[in-house]
Every structure is written in C-alpha cells, then in structure tokens.
N, CA, C, O and the ligand as a Tripos MOL2 file, in Angstrom:
@<TRIPOS>MOLECULE
protein
  277   275    70     0     0
PROTEIN
NO_CHARGES

@<TRIPOS>ATOM
      1 N          16.6010  -10.5740   -7.5060 N.3       1 MET1
      2 CA         16.4920   -9.9110   -6.2130 C.3       1 MET1
      3 C          15.8830   -8.5310   -6.4000 C.2       1 MET1
      4 O          16.2400   -7.8010   -7.3250 O.2       1 MET1
      5 N          14.9670   -8.1860   -5.5190 N.am      2 GLY2
      6 CA         14.3580   -6.8690   -5.5840 C.3       2 GLY2
      7 C          15.2670   -5.8170   -4.9840 C.2       2 GLY2
      8 O          16.3230   -6.1280   -4.4330 O.2       2 GLY2
      9 N          14.8550   -4.5970   -5.0970 N.am      3 GLU3
     10 CA         15.7030   -3.4960   -4.6370 C.3       3 GLU3
     11 C          15.8940   -3.5180   -3.1200 C.2       3 GLU3
     12 O          16.9090   -3.0440   -2.6100 O.2       3 GLU3
     13 N          14.9200   -4.0670   -2.4080 N.am      4 ASN4
     14 CA         15.0110   -4.0480   -0.9540 C.3       4 ASN4
     15 C          15.6640   -5.2760   -0.3360 C.2       4 ASN4
     16 O          15.8440   -5.3310    0.8800 O.2       4 ASN4
     17 N          16.0130   -6.2360   -1.1350 N.am      5 SER5
     18 CA         16.5790   -7.4520   -0.5570 C.3       5 SER5
     19 C          18.0050   -7.2110   -0.0840 C.2       5 SER5
     20 O          18.7640   -6.4550   -0.6920 O.2       5 SER5
     21 N          18.3430   -7.8600    0.9960 N.am      6 VAL6
     22 CA         19.6930   -7.7590    1.5220 C.3       6 VAL6
     23 C          20.4530   -8.9640    0.9970 C.2       6 VAL6
     24 O          20.2870  -10.0720    1.5050 O.2       6 VAL6
     25 N          21.2590   -8.7640    0.0120 N.am      7 GLY7
     26 CA         22.0110   -9.8700   -0.5470 C.3       7 GLY7
     27 C          23.4770   -9.5720   -0.4650 C.2       7 GLY7
     28 O          24.1180   -9.8260    0.5540 O.2       7 GLY7
     29 N          24.0040   -9.0400   -1.5210 N.am      8 THR8
     30 CA         25.4120   -8.6860   -1.5440 C.3       8 THR8
     31 C          25.6210   -7.2480   -1.1190 C.2       8 THR8
     32 O          26.7570   -6.7820   -1.0370 O.2       8 THR8
     33 N          24.5450   -6.5470   -0.8510 N.am      9 GLU9
     34 CA         24.6630   -5.1230   -0.5490 C.3       9 GLU9
     35 C          23.6500   -4.7710    0.5300 C.2       9 GLU9
     36 O          22.4990   -5.2040    0.4730 O.2       9 GLU9
     37 N          24.0770   -3.9880    1.5100 N.am     10 PHE10
     38 CA         23.1320   -3.4840    2.5070 C.3      10 PHE10
     39 C          23.2050   -1.9810    2.4640 C.2      10 PHE10
     40 O          24.1200   -1.3730    3.0180 O.2      10 PHE10
     41 N          22.2650   -1.4040    1.8210 N.am     11 ARG11
     42 CA         22.2890    0.0280    1.5620 C.3      11 ARG11
     43 C          20.9180    0.6450    1.8290 C.2      11 ARG11
     44 O          20.8120    1.8380    2.1160 O.2      11 ARG11
     45 N          19.8880   -0.1620    1.7340 N.am     12 ILE12
     46 CA         18.5250    0.3430    1.8290 C.3      12 ILE12
     47 C          17.9500    0.0250    3.2030 C.2      12 ILE12
     48 O          17.9910   -1.1220    3.6460 O.2      12 ILE12
     49 N          17.4170    1.0320    3.8730 N.am     13 CYS13
     50 CA         16.8180    0.8250    5.1860 C.3      13 CYS13
     51 C          15.6080   -0.0980    5.0570 C.2      13 CYS13
     52 O          14.7100    0.1550    4.2540 O.2      13 CYS13
     53 N          15.5890   -1.1680    5.8510 N.am     14 THR14
     54 CA         14.4820   -2.1170    5.7720 C.3      14 THR14
     55 C          13.2460   -1.5940    6.5000 C.2      14 THR14
     56 O          12.1750   -2.1930    6.4050 O.2      14 THR14
     57 N          13.3830   -0.4840    7.2260 N.am     15 LYS15
     58 CA         12.2180    0.0850    7.9030 C.3      15 LYS15
     59 C          11.5140    1.1150    7.0290 C.2      15 LYS15
     60 O          10.2960    1.0580    6.8570 O.2      15 LYS15
     61 N          12.2740    2.0520    6.4780 N.am     16 CYS16
     62 CA         11.6270    3.1530    5.7530 C.3      16 CYS16
     63 C          11.9270    3.1790    4.2600 C.2      16 CYS16
     64 O          11.2880    3.9210    3.5150 O.2      16 CYS16
     65 N          12.8880    2.3810    3.8150 N.am     17 GLY17
     66 CA         13.1720    2.3260    2.3860 C.3      17 GLY17
     67 C          14.1850    3.3460    1.8920 C.2      17 GLY17
     68 O          14.4910    3.3980    0.7010 O.2      17 GLY17
     69 N          14.7080    4.1630    2.8160 N.am     18 TYR18
     70 CA         15.7660    5.1140    2.4150 C.3      18 TYR18
     71 C          16.9090    4.3370    1.7660 C.2      18 TYR18
     72 O          17.3450    3.3150    2.2950 O.2      18 TYR18
     73 N          17.3950    4.8180    0.6230 N.am     19 HIS19
     74 CA         18.2920    3.9650   -0.1620 C.3      19 HIS19
     75 C          19.6890    4.5370   -0.3730 C.2      19 HIS19
     76 O          20.4330    4.0500   -1.2250 O.2      19 HIS19
     77 N          20.0530    5.5600    0.3870 N.am     20 ARG20
     78 CA         21.3560    6.1780    0.1340 C.3      20 ARG20
     79 C          22.3900    5.8560    1.2040 C.2      20 ARG20
     80 O          23.3290    6.6230    1.4190 O.2      20 ARG20
     81 N          22.2140    4.7090    1.8810 N.am     21 GLY21
     82 CA         23.2350    4.2640    2.8250 C.3      21 GLY21
     83 C          22.9780    4.7590    4.2320 C.2      21 GLY21
     84 O          21.9060    5.2860    4.5270 O.2      21 GLY21
     85 N          23.9670    4.5890    5.1040 N.am     22 PHE22
     86 CA         23.7650    4.7680    6.5310 C.3      22 PHE22
     87 C          24.8270    5.6600    7.1670 C.2      22 PHE22
     88 O          25.9300    5.8210    6.6450 O.2      22 PHE22
     89 N          24.4620    6.2250    8.2940 N.am     23 HIS23
     90 CA         25.4440    6.8050    9.1990 C.3      23 HIS23
     91 C          26.0070    5.6700   10.0450 C.2      23 HIS23
     92 O          25.4220    4.5880   10.1060 O.2      23 HIS23
     93 N          27.1270    5.9110   10.6880 N.am     24 VAL24
     94 CA         27.6760    4.8890   11.5810 C.3      24 VAL24
     95 C          27.7360    5.4280   13.0050 C.2      24 VAL24
     96 O          27.7990    6.6390   13.2190 O.2      24 VAL24
     97 N          27.7150    4.5130   13.9800 N.am     25 TYR25
     98 CA         27.9700    4.8870   15.3580 C.3      25 TYR25
     99 C          28.9160    3.8540   15.9570 C.2      25 TYR25
    100 O          29.0260    2.7270   15.4750 O.2      25 TYR25
    101 N          29.5770    4.2620   16.9950 N.am     26 PHE26
    102 CA         30.5580    3.4050   17.6550 C.3      26 PHE26
    103 C          30.1600    3.2360   19.1050 C.2      26 PHE26
    104 O          29.7630    4.1960   19.7650 O.2      26 PHE26
    105 N          30.2650    2.0380   19.5910 N.am     27 LYS27
    106 CA         29.9490    1.7810   20.9830 C.3      27 LYS27
    107 C          31.0610    0.9330   21.5790 C.2      27 LYS27
    108 O          31.3770   -0.1490   21.0850 O.2      27 LYS27
    109 N          31.6450    1.4500   22.6510 N.am     28 LYS28
    110 CA         32.7290    0.7210   23.2910 C.3      28 LYS28
    111 C          32.1850   -0.5200   23.9930 C.2      28 LYS28
    112 O          31.2370   -0.4260   24.7730 O.2      28 LYS28
    113 N          32.7700   -1.6610   23.7250 N.am     29 LEU29
    114 CA         32.3230   -2.9130   24.3320 C.3      29 LEU29
    115 C          33.1840   -3.2660   25.5340 C.2      29 LEU29
    116 O          32.6740   -3.5500   26.6180 O.2      29 LEU29
    117 N          34.4560   -3.2440   25.3350 N.am     30 GLN30
    118 CA         35.4140   -3.5020   26.4040 C.3      30 GLN30
    119 C          36.7190   -2.8280   25.9870 C.2      30 GLN30
    120 O          36.7900   -2.2330   24.9120 O.2      30 GLN30
    121 N          37.7250   -2.9120   26.8050 N.am     31 GLU31
    122 CA         38.9800   -2.2290   26.5130 C.3      31 GLU31
    123 C          39.4980   -2.6540   25.1410 C.2      31 GLU31
    124 O          39.7700   -3.8310   24.9050 O.2      31 GLU31
    125 N          39.6300   -1.6820   24.2460 N.am     32 GLY32
    126 CA         40.1950   -1.9580   22.9320 C.3      32 GLY32
    127 C          39.2320   -2.5210   21.9160 C.2      32 GLY32
    128 O          39.6190   -2.7650   20.7730 O.2      32 GLY32
    129 N          37.9950   -2.7340   22.2970 N.am     33 LYS33
    130 CA         37.0300   -3.2810   21.3450 C.3      33 LYS33
    131 C          35.8260   -2.3790   21.2390 C.2      33 LYS33
    132 O          35.2960   -1.9120   22.2470 O.2      33 LYS33
    133 N          35.3930   -2.1340   20.0190 N.am     34 ALA34
    134 CA         34.2240   -1.2920   19.8050 C.3      34 ALA34
    135 C          33.3120   -1.9240   18.7720 C.2      34 ALA34
    136 O          33.7630   -2.5740   17.8280 O.2      34 ALA34
    137 N          32.0220   -1.7200   18.9720 N.am     35 LYS35
    138 CA         31.0390   -2.1460   17.9910 C.3      35 LYS35
    139 C          30.7760   -0.9910   17.0480 C.2      35 LYS35
    140 O          30.6770    0.1610   17.4710 O.2      35 LYS35
    141 N          30.6640   -1.3020   15.7790 N.am     36 ILE36
    142 CA         30.2940   -0.2990   14.7970 C.3      36 ILE36
    143 C          28.8990   -0.6330   14.3080 C.2      36 ILE36
    144 O          28.6710   -1.6990   13.7370 O.2      36 ILE36
    145 N          27.9740    0.2730   14.5310 N.am     37 GLY37
    146 CA         26.5970    0.0590   14.1110 C.3      37 GLY37
    147 C          26.2050    1.0730   13.0550 C.2      37 GLY37
    148 O          26.9150    2.0470   12.8040 O.2      37 GLY37
    149 N          25.0730    0.8250   12.4500 N.am     38 LEU38
    150 CA         24.5820    1.6890   11.3910 C.3      38 LEU38
    151 C          23.2790    2.3490   11.8250 C.2      38 LEU38
    152 O          22.4740    1.7370   12.5270 O.2      38 LEU38
    153 N          23.0730    3.5830   11.4130 N.am     39 ILE39
    154 CA         21.8380    4.3040   11.7050 C.3      39 ILE39
    155 C          21.2960    4.8790   10.4040 C.2      39 ILE39
    156 O          22.0160    5.5280    9.6460 O.2      39 ILE39
    157 N          20.0370    4.6330   10.1650 N.am     40 CYS40
    158 CA         19.3910    5.2210    8.9910 C.3      40 CYS40
    159 C          19.2980    6.7330    9.1980 C.2      40 CYS40
    160 O          18.7350    7.1780   10.1990 O.2      40 CYS40
    161 N          19.8330    7.5260    8.2810 N.am     41 PRO41
    162 CA         19.7810    8.9840    8.4410 C.3      41 PRO41
    163 C          18.3800    9.5440    8.2520 C.2      41 PRO41
    164 O          18.1310   10.7010    8.5910 O.2      41 PRO41
    165 N          17.4810    8.7640    7.7290 N.am     42 ASN42
    166 CA         16.1160    9.2500    7.5020 C.3      42 ASN42
    167 C          15.1990    8.9660    8.6910 C.2      42 ASN42
    168 O          14.5570    9.8820    9.2040 O.2      42 ASN42
    169 N          15.1300    7.7240    9.1290 N.am     43 CYS43
    170 CA         14.1590    7.3850   10.1760 C.3      43 CYS43
    171 C          14.8120    7.0920   11.5270 C.2      43 CYS43
    172 O          14.1130    6.9830   12.5340 O.2      43 CYS43
    173 N          16.1260    6.9650   11.5630 N.am     44 GLY44
    174 CA         16.8090    6.7690   12.8340 C.3      44 GLY44
    175 C          16.9240    5.3220   13.2840 C.2      44 GLY44
    176 O          17.4920    5.0500   14.3420 O.2      44 GLY44
    177 N          16.4040    4.4100   12.5150 N.am     45 GLN45
    178 CA         16.5090    2.9990   12.8850 C.3      45 GLN45
    179 C          17.9810    2.5890   12.9320 C.2      45 GLN45
    180 O          18.7420    2.8870   12.0120 O.2      45 GLN45
    181 N          18.3780    1.9070   14.0030 N.am     46 SER46
    182 CA         19.7500    1.4300   14.0820 C.3      46 SER46
    183 C          19.8210   -0.0360   13.6750 C.2      46 SER46
    184 O          18.8490   -0.7800   13.8070 O.2      46 SER46
    185 N          20.9730   -0.4320   13.1830 N.am     47 PHE47
    186 CA         21.1900   -1.8000   12.7340 C.3      47 PHE47
    187 C          22.5080   -2.3040   13.2960 C.2      47 PHE47
    188 O          23.5290   -1.6170   13.2450 O.2      47 PHE47
    189 N          22.4670   -3.4970   13.8230 N.am     48 ASP48
    190 CA         23.6710   -4.1650   14.3020 C.3      48 ASP48
    191 C          24.0300   -5.2180   13.2740 C.2      48 ASP48
    192 O          23.2910   -6.1860   13.0920 O.2      48 ASP48
    193 N          25.1400   -5.0420   12.6100 N.am     49 ILE49
    194 CA         25.5320   -6.0200   11.5920 C.3      49 ILE49
    195 C          26.6830   -6.8880   12.0950 C.2      49 ILE49
    196 O          27.3950   -7.5150   11.3100 O.2      49 ILE49
    197 N          26.8510   -6.9130   13.4210 N.am     50 GLY50
    198 CA         27.8810   -7.7770   13.9940 C.3      50 GLY50
    199 C          29.2850   -7.2970   13.7040 C.2      50 GLY50
    200 O          30.2240   -8.0900   13.6480 O.2      50 GLY50
    201 N          29.4240   -6.0030   13.5220 N.am     51 TRP51
    202 CA         30.6920   -5.4240   13.1170 C.3      51 TRP51
    203 C          31.4310   -4.9760   14.3760 C.2      51 TRP51
    204 O          31.0610   -3.9780   14.9940 O.2      51 TRP51
    205 N          32.4540   -5.6960   14.7470 N.am     52 ILE52
    206 CA         33.2340   -5.3870   15.9440 C.3      52 ILE52
    207 C          34.6840   -5.1980   15.5410 C.2      52 ILE52
    208 O          35.2450   -5.9970   14.7910 O.2      52 ILE52
    209 N          35.2720   -4.1510   16.0390 N.am     53 THR53
    210 CA         36.6580   -3.8730   15.6760 C.3      53 THR53
    211 C          37.5340   -3.7560   16.9120 C.2      53 THR53
    212 O          37.1000   -3.2740   17.9580 O.2      53 THR53
    213 N          38.7510   -4.1960   16.7770 N.am     54 SER54
    214 CA         39.7270   -3.9710   17.8390 C.3      54 SER54
    215 C          40.7380   -2.9250   17.3880 C.2      54 SER54
    216 O          41.7840   -2.7500   18.0130 O.2      54 SER54
    217 N          40.4170   -2.2340   16.3020 N.am     55 ASP55
    218 CA         41.3260   -1.2210   15.7640 C.3      55 ASP55
    219 C          41.1120    0.1480   16.3890 C.2      55 ASP55
    220 O          41.8510    1.0860   16.0890 O.2      55 ASP55
    221 N          40.1220    0.2750   17.2450 N.am     56 ILE56
    222 CA         39.8620    1.5600   17.8930 C.3      56 ILE56
    223 C          40.1770    1.4020   19.3790 C.2      56 ILE56
    224 O          39.3510    0.8670   20.1180 O.2      56 ILE56
    225 N          41.3370    1.8460   19.8340 N.am     57 PRO57
    226 CA         41.7190    1.6530   21.2270 C.3      57 PRO57
    227 C          40.8240    2.4060   22.2040 C.2      57 PRO57
    228 O          40.5860    1.9360   23.3170 O.2      57 PRO57
    229 N          40.3340    3.5600   21.7970 N.am     58 ALA58
    230 CA         39.4240    4.3430   22.6340 C.3      58 ALA58
    231 C          38.5850    5.2120   21.7200 C.2      58 ALA58
    232 O          39.0180    5.6070   20.6370 O.2      58 ALA58
    233 N          37.3820    5.5010   22.1740 N.am     59 ILE59
    234 CA         36.5360    6.3710   21.3540 C.3      59 ILE59
    235 C          36.8520    7.8030   21.7370 C.2      59 ILE59
    236 O          36.2860    8.3670   22.6740 O.2      59 ILE59
    237 N          37.7540    8.3550   20.9950 N.am     60 ASP60
    238 CA         38.2990    9.6740   21.3000 C.3      60 ASP60
    239 C          38.5320   10.4030   19.9790 C.2      60 ASP60
    240 O          39.6760   10.5690   19.5540 O.2      60 ASP60
    241 N          37.4560   10.8370   19.3300 N.am     61 PRO61
    242 CA         37.5900   11.3800   17.9740 C.3      61 PRO61
    243 C          38.3270   12.7080   17.9310 C.2      61 PRO61
    244 O          38.1410   13.5780   18.7820 O.2      61 PRO61
    245 N          39.1610   12.8340   16.9240 N.am     62 GLU62
    246 CA         39.8570   14.0810   16.6420 C.3      62 GLU62
    247 C          39.1700   14.7320   15.4620 C.2      62 GLU62
    248 O          38.8440   14.0590   14.4840 O.2      62 GLU62
    249 N          38.9480   16.0300   15.5400 N.am     63 LYS63
    250 CA         38.3010   16.7120   14.4250 C.3      63 LYS63
    251 C          39.2380   16.7720   13.2400 C.2      63 LYS63
    252 O          40.4300   17.0470   13.3780 O.2      63 LYS63
    253 N          38.6730   16.5090   12.0640 N.am     64 GLY64
    254 CA         39.4440   16.6040   10.8280 C.3      64 GLY64
    255 C          38.8510   17.6700    9.9370 C.2      64 GLY64
    256 O          38.2310   18.6280   10.3960 O.2      64 GLY64
    257 N          39.0630   17.4720    8.6380 N.am     65 GLN65
    258 CA         38.6030   18.4420    7.6520 C.3      65 GLN65
    259 C          37.0910   18.5580    7.6560 C.2      65 GLN65
    260 O          36.3860   17.5710    7.8690 O.2      65 GLN65
    261 N          36.5920   19.7660    7.4220 N.am     66 VAL66
    262 CA         35.1570   19.9800    7.2660 C.3      66 VAL66
    263 C          34.8520   20.0600    5.7760 C.2      66 VAL66
    264 O          35.4030   20.8990    5.0630 O.2      66 VAL66
    265 N          33.9800   19.1900    5.3180 N.am     67 PHE67
    266 CA         33.6090   19.1710    3.9080 C.3      67 PHE67
    267 C          32.3410   19.9780    3.7210 C.2      67 PHE67
    268 O          31.3540   19.7860    4.4310 O.2      67 PHE67
    269 N          32.3800   20.8760    2.7660 N.am     68 GLU68
    270 CA         31.2110   21.7040    2.4900 C.3      68 GLU68
    271 C          30.1340   20.8490    1.8570 C.2      68 GLU68
    272 O          30.4240   19.8680    1.1720 O.2      68 GLU68
    273 N          28.8950   21.2280    2.0890 N.am     69 ARG69
    274 CA         27.7720   20.4880    1.5000 C.3      69 ARG69
    275 C          27.7090   20.7080    0.0070 C.2      69 ARG69
    276 O          26.8290   20.1650   -0.6600 O.2      69 ARG69
    277 ZN         15.0840    4.2870    7.6840 Zn       70 ZN70
@<TRIPOS>BOND
     1     1     2 1
     2     2     3 1
     3     3     4 2
     4     3     5 am
     5     5     6 1
     6     6     7 1
     7     7     8 2
     8     7     9 am
     9     9    10 1
    10    10    11 1
    11    11    12 2
    12    11    13 am
    13    13    14 1
    14    14    15 1
    15    15    16 2
    16    15    17 am
    17    17    18 1
    18    18    19 1
    19    19    20 2
    20    19    21 am
    21    21    22 1
    22    22    23 1
    23    23    24 2
    24    23    25 am
    25    25    26 1
    26    26    27 1
    27    27    28 2
    28    27    29 am
    29    29    30 1
    30    30    31 1
    31    31    32 2
    32    31    33 am
    33    33    34 1
    34    34    35 1
    35    35    36 2
    36    35    37 am
    37    37    38 1
    38    38    39 1
    39    39    40 2
    40    39    41 am
    41    41    42 1
    42    42    43 1
    43    43    44 2
    44    43    45 am
    45    45    46 1
    46    46    47 1
    47    47    48 2
    48    47    49 am
    49    49    50 1
    50    50    51 1
    51    51    52 2
    52    51    53 am
    53    53    54 1
    54    54    55 1
    55    55    56 2
    56    55    57 am
    57    57    58 1
    58    58    59 1
    59    59    60 2
    60    59    61 am
    61    61    62 1
    62    62    63 1
    63    63    64 2
    64    63    65 am
    65    65    66 1
    66    66    67 1
    67    67    68 2
    68    67    69 am
    69    69    70 1
    70    70    71 1
    71    71    72 2
    72    71    73 am
    73    73    74 1
    74    74    75 1
    75    75    76 2
    76    75    77 am
    77    77    78 1
    78    78    79 1
    79    79    80 2
    80    79    81 am
    81    81    82 1
    82    82    83 1
    83    83    84 2
    84    83    85 am
    85    85    86 1
    86    86    87 1
    87    87    88 2
    88    87    89 am
    89    89    90 1
    90    90    91 1
    91    91    92 2
    92    91    93 am
    93    93    94 1
    94    94    95 1
    95    95    96 2
    96    95    97 am
    97    97    98 1
    98    98    99 1
    99    99   100 2
   100    99   101 am
   101   101   102 1
   102   102   103 1
   103   103   104 2
   104   103   105 am
   105   105   106 1
   106   106   107 1
   107   107   108 2
   108   107   109 am
   109   109   110 1
   110   110   111 1
   111   111   112 2
   112   111   113 am
   113   113   114 1
   114   114   115 1
   115   115   116 2
   116   115   117 am
   117   117   118 1
   118   118   119 1
   119   119   120 2
   120   119   121 am
   121   121   122 1
   122   122   123 1
   123   123   124 2
   124   123   125 am
   125   125   126 1
   126   126   127 1
   127   127   128 2
   128   127   129 am
   129   129   130 1
   130   130   131 1
   131   131   132 2
   132   131   133 am
   133   133   134 1
   134   134   135 1
   135   135   136 2
   136   135   137 am
   137   137   138 1
   138   138   139 1
   139   139   140 2
   140   139   141 am
   141   141   142 1
   142   142   143 1
   143   143   144 2
   144   143   145 am
   145   145   146 1
   146   146   147 1
   147   147   148 2
   148   147   149 am
   149   149   150 1
   150   150   151 1
   151   151   152 2
   152   151   153 am
   153   153   154 1
   154   154   155 1
   155   155   156 2
   156   155   157 am
   157   157   158 1
   158   158   159 1
   159   159   160 2
   160   159   161 am
   161   161   162 1
   162   162   163 1
   163   163   164 2
   164   163   165 am
   165   165   166 1
   166   166   167 1
   167   167   168 2
   168   167   169 am
   169   169   170 1
   170   170   171 1
   171   171   172 2
   172   171   173 am
   173   173   174 1
   174   174   175 1
   175   175   176 2
   176   175   177 am
   177   177   178 1
   178   178   179 1
   179   179   180 2
   180   179   181 am
   181   181   182 1
   182   182   183 1
   183   183   184 2
   184   183   185 am
   185   185   186 1
   186   186   187 1
   187   187   188 2
   188   187   189 am
   189   189   190 1
   190   190   191 1
   191   191   192 2
   192   191   193 am
   193   193   194 1
   194   194   195 1
   195   195   196 2
   196   195   197 am
   197   197   198 1
   198   198   199 1
   199   199   200 2
   200   199   201 am
   201   201   202 1
   202   202   203 1
   203   203   204 2
   204   203   205 am
   205   205   206 1
   206   206   207 1
   207   207   208 2
   208   207   209 am
   209   209   210 1
   210   210   211 1
   211   211   212 2
   212   211   213 am
   213   213   214 1
   214   214   215 1
   215   215   216 2
   216   215   217 am
   217   217   218 1
   218   218   219 1
   219   219   220 2
   220   219   221 am
   221   221   222 1
   222   222   223 1
   223   223   224 2
   224   223   225 am
   225   225   226 1
   226   226   227 1
   227   227   228 2
   228   227   229 am
   229   229   230 1
   230   230   231 1
   231   231   232 2
   232   231   233 am
   233   233   234 1
   234   234   235 1
   235   235   236 2
   236   235   237 am
   237   237   238 1
   238   238   239 1
   239   239   240 2
   240   239   241 am
   241   241   242 1
   242   242   243 1
   243   243   244 2
   244   243   245 am
   245   245   246 1
   246   246   247 1
   247   247   248 2
   248   247   249 am
   249   249   250 1
   250   250   251 1
   251   251   252 2
   252   251   253 am
   253   253   254 1
   254   254   255 1
   255   255   256 2
   256   255   257 am
   257   257   258 1
   258   258   259 1
   259   259   260 2
   260   259   261 am
   261   261   262 1
   262   262   263 1
   263   263   264 2
   264   263   265 am
   265   265   266 1
   266   266   267 1
   267   267   268 2
   268   267   269 am
   269   269   270 1
   270   270   271 1
   271   271   272 2
   272   271   273 am
   273   273   274 1
   274   274   275 1
   275   275   276 2
@<TRIPOS>SUBSTRUCTURE
     1 MET1         2 RESIDUE 1 A MET
     2 GLY2         6 RESIDUE 1 A GLY
     3 GLU3        10 RESIDUE 1 A GLU
     4 ASN4        14 RESIDUE 1 A ASN
     5 SER5        18 RESIDUE 1 A SER
     6 VAL6        22 RESIDUE 1 A VAL
     7 GLY7        26 RESIDUE 1 A GLY
     8 THR8        30 RESIDUE 1 A THR
     9 GLU9        34 RESIDUE 1 A GLU
    10 PHE10       38 RESIDUE 1 A PHE
    11 ARG11       42 RESIDUE 1 A ARG
    12 ILE12       46 RESIDUE 1 A ILE
    13 CYS13       50 RESIDUE 1 A CYS
    14 THR14       54 RESIDUE 1 A THR
    15 LYS15       58 RESIDUE 1 A LYS
    16 CYS16       62 RESIDUE 1 A CYS
    17 GLY17       66 RESIDUE 1 A GLY
    18 TYR18       70 RESIDUE 1 A TYR
    19 HIS19       74 RESIDUE 1 A HIS
    20 ARG20       78 RESIDUE 1 A ARG
    21 GLY21       82 RESIDUE 1 A GLY
    22 PHE22       86 RESIDUE 1 A PHE
    23 HIS23       90 RESIDUE 1 A HIS
    24 VAL24       94 RESIDUE 1 A VAL
    25 TYR25       98 RESIDUE 1 A TYR
    26 PHE26      102 RESIDUE 1 A PHE
    27 LYS27      106 RESIDUE 1 A LYS
    28 LYS28      110 RESIDUE 1 A LYS
    29 LEU29      114 RESIDUE 1 A LEU
    30 GLN30      118 RESIDUE 1 A GLN
    31 GLU31      122 RESIDUE 1 A GLU
    32 GLY32      126 RESIDUE 1 A GLY
    33 LYS33      130 RESIDUE 1 A LYS
    34 ALA34      134 RESIDUE 1 A ALA
    35 LYS35      138 RESIDUE 1 A LYS
    36 ILE36      142 RESIDUE 1 A ILE
    37 GLY37      146 RESIDUE 1 A GLY
    38 LEU38      150 RESIDUE 1 A LEU
    39 ILE39      154 RESIDUE 1 A ILE
    40 CYS40      158 RESIDUE 1 A CYS
    41 PRO41      162 RESIDUE 1 A PRO
    42 ASN42      166 RESIDUE 1 A ASN
    43 CYS43      170 RESIDUE 1 A CYS
    44 GLY44      174 RESIDUE 1 A GLY
    45 GLN45      178 RESIDUE 1 A GLN
    46 SER46      182 RESIDUE 1 A SER
    47 PHE47      186 RESIDUE 1 A PHE
    48 ASP48      190 RESIDUE 1 A ASP
    49 ILE49      194 RESIDUE 1 A ILE
    50 GLY50      198 RESIDUE 1 A GLY
    51 TRP51      202 RESIDUE 1 A TRP
    52 ILE52      206 RESIDUE 1 A ILE
    53 THR53      210 RESIDUE 1 A THR
    54 SER54      214 RESIDUE 1 A SER
    55 ASP55      218 RESIDUE 1 A ASP
    56 ILE56      222 RESIDUE 1 A ILE
    57 PRO57      226 RESIDUE 1 A PRO
    58 ALA58      230 RESIDUE 1 A ALA
    59 ILE59      234 RESIDUE 1 A ILE
    60 ASP60      238 RESIDUE 1 A ASP
    61 PRO61      242 RESIDUE 1 A PRO
    62 GLU62      246 RESIDUE 1 A GLU
    63 LYS63      250 RESIDUE 1 A LYS
    64 GLY64      254 RESIDUE 1 A GLY
    65 GLN65      258 RESIDUE 1 A GLN
    66 VAL66      262 RESIDUE 1 A VAL
    67 PHE67      266 RESIDUE 1 A PHE
    68 GLU68      270 RESIDUE 1 A GLU
    69 ARG69      274 RESIDUE 1 A ARG
    70 ZN70       277 GROUP 0 **** ****
C-alpha cells in the first residue's frame, strides 16, 4: 500500500496530501445524535466517515485547558 491509500489508517488528506491528521467538527443531526466529521487543517476539505455518536446530548462545549503551542 502506498502512503496515500486508505486502508487501516486515514490520516492523509486525499485532496492535498497533508499527512498529519485532521481537525474534527460536530453537527447535530437530531436530539441526542451528532455527526462527527473531519476537516483537513491545510486545505479545508471536509470528510464524512459515517461517524455518528449518541454520546453528545447537545453541542454545548465547555472551555478546558489551553495548551501552549
Ligand atoms: Zn487537505
């Protein structure tokens, strides 16, 4: 398998080739269910990997620790 193939790992953007993983976004689907999608931090391409969770009752983020760069 080449570096860009999606096999056991999805880490490389298939649009631009960025290889250091993805940001995530959350989209509320219905009460108690949210979709988790991925966004390439380099080119902005979003990916739907069919990741749906019922573990997020509402999209209401609380601020946590700030990690220095
Ligand atoms: Zn990309």
